[in-house]
C-alpha positions in Angstrom: 8.6 -20.7 -0.5 11.9 -20.3 1.4 12.9 -17.5 -0.9 9.6 -15.7 -0.3 10.0 -15.9 3.5 13.6 -14.7 3.2 12.4 -11.7 1.1 9.8 -10.8 3.7 12.5 -10.9 6.4 14.8 -8.7 4.3 11.9 -6.2 3.7 11.1 -6.1 7.4 14.7 -5.5 8.3 14.9 -2.6 5.7 11.7 -1.1 7.1 13.0 -1.3 10.6 16.2 0.4 9.7 14.5 3.4 8.1 11.2 4.0 9.9 10.6 7.4 8.5 10.8 6.2 4.9 8.6 3.2 5.9 5.8 5.4 7.3 6.0 7.7 4.3 5.8 4.8 1.9 2.9 3.1 3.7 0.9 6.4 4.0 1.5 7.1 0.3 0.2 3.7 -0.7 -2.8 4.0 1.7 -3.8 7.4 0.3 -3.4 6.2 -3.3 -5.5 3.0 -2.8 -8.1 5.0 -0.9 -8.4 7.7 -3.5 -8.6 5.1 -6.3 -11.3 3.2 -4.5 -13.4 6.3 -3.8 -13.1 7.5 -7.4 -14.1 4.2 -8.9 -16.9 3.8 -6.3 -18.2 7.3 -7.3 -18.0 6.4 -11.0 -19.8 3.1 -10.4 -22.7 4.9 -8.6 -23.0 7.6 -11.3 -23.1 4.9 -14.0 -26.0 3.1 -12.3 -28.1 6.3 -11.9 
């Protein structure tokens, strides 16, 4: 558990040091997850019709 907390602190420090990269990485993940969710939701609806 201590190693996990230490890893989170290191990640937060890295994100804080490079805020532009952090924003780009978070936005990329958010867009990917959102696109994936919408595609699978549309496929699920089309399968049930």
